[in-house]
N, C-alpha and C positions, 0 to 999 in steps of 0.2 A: 653231573660234573664233567664226565668224559665227553659227552656229546657237545657240551658247551665249548670245551677246549678244542675239539675237532672243528666246530663251526668257526671259532676264532681264527684258527690256522688257515682254513680254506678261504675265509673272507680276506685274509691278508694276501693269500695266493691270487685270488681273483682280482683284487685291487692292483696287484703288480702286473697281472696279465690281461684278462678280459672278463667281462661280466658273465656269470653262469646263466643258463636258460632257466626259466621258472620251473619250480617243482611240479610234477604231475599231480593233479588233484582228482582225476577220474576214478571210477570204481575198479576198472580192469587195466592195469599197466601193461599186461601181456595178453594179446588176443591172437589166437591162431585159428584160421578157418580153411577148411578144405585142403589141408596140406598133404602133398604126395611127394615122397622121396624115392627115386629109383637109382640103382647102381647097375647099369646094363640091364639084363633081364630080371634082376632081383628087385622086388618092390618091398621097401622097408615100411613105409607109411602110405596109407591110401585113404584120402578124405578124412584126415585127422583134424579134429577141432578141440580147442582148449582155451579157457579163460582163467587167468590168475588174478585173484583179488588183491587189491592194494593192502599192504600191511600184513599179509599172511605168510606163513611158512608152508609152502606146498611141497609135500613129498611126492616124488615120481618113482613108481616101481613098475616092474615088468620082468618077464623072463629074459634069459640071455638071447640076444639077437632081435629084441623088440625095438631097438633103436632109441633108447633113452638118451644116450649121448648125442646121437644124430639130431634128435629133436632140439636139444639144448644148442648145438652148433648152428642149427637153422635159425633159432630165435636170435642169436647174437650175430648172425650174418656171416658165419664161417662156412656154412653149407647152403648152396643155392638150391632151393626146392624145385622139383619138376613142375609142380602146380600148387596153387593155393596162395593165401595172403597171410602176412604176419605184421602186426602192429605192436610196437614197443613204445611205451610212454607217449602214445598218440601219434607216433611217426611210423610210416611204412618202412619196413626193413626190406621187403621183397622188391620194392620199387626204387630203393635208394641207389644213387650212383656211388661209386667207390669212395670218392672224396667228400661227398655231401653229407655223409652220416657220421662225420667225426665228432660232432657235438653230442649226438645220441650215444655214441660208444663211450664217451667220457662219463656217462650217467649210470653205468653198471660196472660191477666188478665180478671177476670170474676166478674161482679156484678149481683148476683142472686136477684130474687124478694124479696123485703123487706130488702135487705142488707145482710141477713144471717150472722150477726155478732155473735161472741161468747159472751154470756151474762155475763160471769164471768171475762172478760178481758176489760181493758180500750180501748178507741179508738186507742191510740198509740200501745198498746199491740196487738190489732187486726191487725194493719198494719204490725207489726213485724213478724207475723206468717209466711208468705211466705219467708221473709228474713232469718228466722231461718231454714226453711226447705231447701232452695236452697243455702244459703250462711252461713252455720253454723260456718265457720271459722272466720268471720269478728268480730271485737270488739263490745262489748256492746255499747260503746260510738258512734261508727259510725252507728250502727243499729238504735239507738234512734234518731240520727240526721236525718237519712233518713226518719224515721217515722214522725218526726215533719214536715219535708219539704213536704211530701206527703199529710199530713193533711191540710196544708196551701194551697197546690196546688189544693185540691178539693174544696176550698172555705170556709173551716171551720176556725174559729179563733184558735190560738194556744192553748188557754185554754181548748179547746175541747179534747185535747190529753189525759187529765187525767179523763175524764168523762166516765161513763159506758153506754152501750146502753139504759138502762132503764131511763137514765137522758136526752136522746136526743129526739127531735121531729122527726116526720116521715121524713121530708126533710133532717135533719142532719144525720139520720141513712143512708139514701141513699148516702150522700156525704162521710160518713165514710167508707161505703162499696166500694165506688169509690176509695178512698185513698188506701185501701188495694189492690184493683185491679191494681192500678198503682205502687205498691210497687217495682216491679222488672223492671221498665221501659220497659213494654211489647211492642211488635210490633203489637199485635192484642188485641182488647178490645171487650169483649162480654157483652152486656147489656140486661138484661131480664126485660122488662117492667119498665124501670128506673123512669118514671114519674107517675106510677100508684099510686093513693092515694094522690097525691100532688094537692094543689090548683093551679089555672091557673097561678098565678104569680110565684109560686115556680117551676112549671113545665117549664115555659118559661125560668127561670133562669138556670135550669138544662140543658135545651137544648142548651142555649148559651155557658155554660161551656163545654159541650161535643164537640161542634163545635170548640171552641177555643183550647181545648186540642188536638183534632184530627189534627188541622192545625199546632199547635206549636210543637207537639211531633211526627208528621208524622205517626199517628196511622191509622190502618185499623179497622173500627168499624162495628161489626155485632150487630144490634140493633132490638130486638123484641119489638113491640109496638102496641097498639090499638089507640094511640093518633094521630089523623090526623094533629093536629097543629105541632107535632114533625116531621111528614113526610114532610110537606110542608116547615118547617123552616130549617131543617138541613140535610135531607137525599139526597144523590146524586142520588141514585137509590132505587127502592123498589122491593122486591121479594114477590110474592103473592102465598101463599099455599092454594090449593084447590084440590079436587078430588085426594087426597093422593100424590100429587106431587107439584112441583113449576110450576105453569101454565104460569107465565109471570115474566120477570124481565126487568125493565126499569125506565125511569123518569116518573113522574106522568103524564105529557102530553102524553107520549107514551102509558101508561096504559089506559088513558081515551079514546084513539083511538080504544081500543079493545072492542068487544061486549060480553065478558063473563058476565053473569048475576051478579055474586057476585061482580066483579070489578065495574060494573056500579052502583049497589046499594050502595056499600061502598063509592066510591068517588063522586058519584053524588047525594047522599042522602042529607038531610038537614045539617048534621054535616060536610059532605065533602064540601058542598058549602060554609058553614060558615068559615071553615078552609081556603079555597081558598081565600075568600074575605079578611080575616084577613091577610093572607100572602101578598096579592096584596097591601093592605093598608100599610103594614110594608115596603115593597120594595119601594113603592112610597114615603113614608116618608123619607127613607134612601137616595133616589136619590135627593129629594128636599134639604135635609141637605147638601149633597155633593155639589150640585150646588150652594147653598148659600155660602158654605165655599170657593168654587173656585172663586166666584164673589168677 
């Protein structure tokens, strides 16, 4: 029902503005090949390659300084790489001119760390920012209706639309940032440490929301995180950054079969084992509930 309503609103917006590009139907909406990022003498990435499958939630992990956020910024065109190529939804990001990629940028949403909300705008006005940028022709009434809907879709009450970021809790700021990221009905969703700073209950709720939105809206999600609970709970695959490149991509069981020191310490350390046990209990509880329901 939610995805149908979202589609109706955006169909109205597109009819008032311009037609949207066709949805990407290939296997890999994000393809990174031979990426190198240098900052002066410092090399963050060297010959990095990565393919993200359509419809998956890909968790991206790595130690501090491995360039997880730099990789995301490169993919969305905010960081110009020194070498390599990046294709998003079939279009080249590395070859795009500054103004020619405006259509492709309207097809993804980004939740930066901390939400990155404009402090002088209300939550609804923050959500309206991308709508004004990419659909300036639509009516004020429709834009406000879309903003209200996206705020509710992110799990916030409708009264949050009139609040300013300073009036929100940390978790509410994250959800407001998510509402803005969803404003244009994106095909891709980029999340940079979305549960950082949240308590365990709030983090688990945000994880469930991300999974539900991905499944309902058909999103492909690129998710940077340190949260092992998040990786176990909602990620279909995990990409590991180390040694200046992506050293492995796979399910957690597949990664656990590798003997790379960082992977073993990360997933087999105390926190990793605790996250695995929590996930196992959660899955067992869900299966017991289904079995009782079926009985």
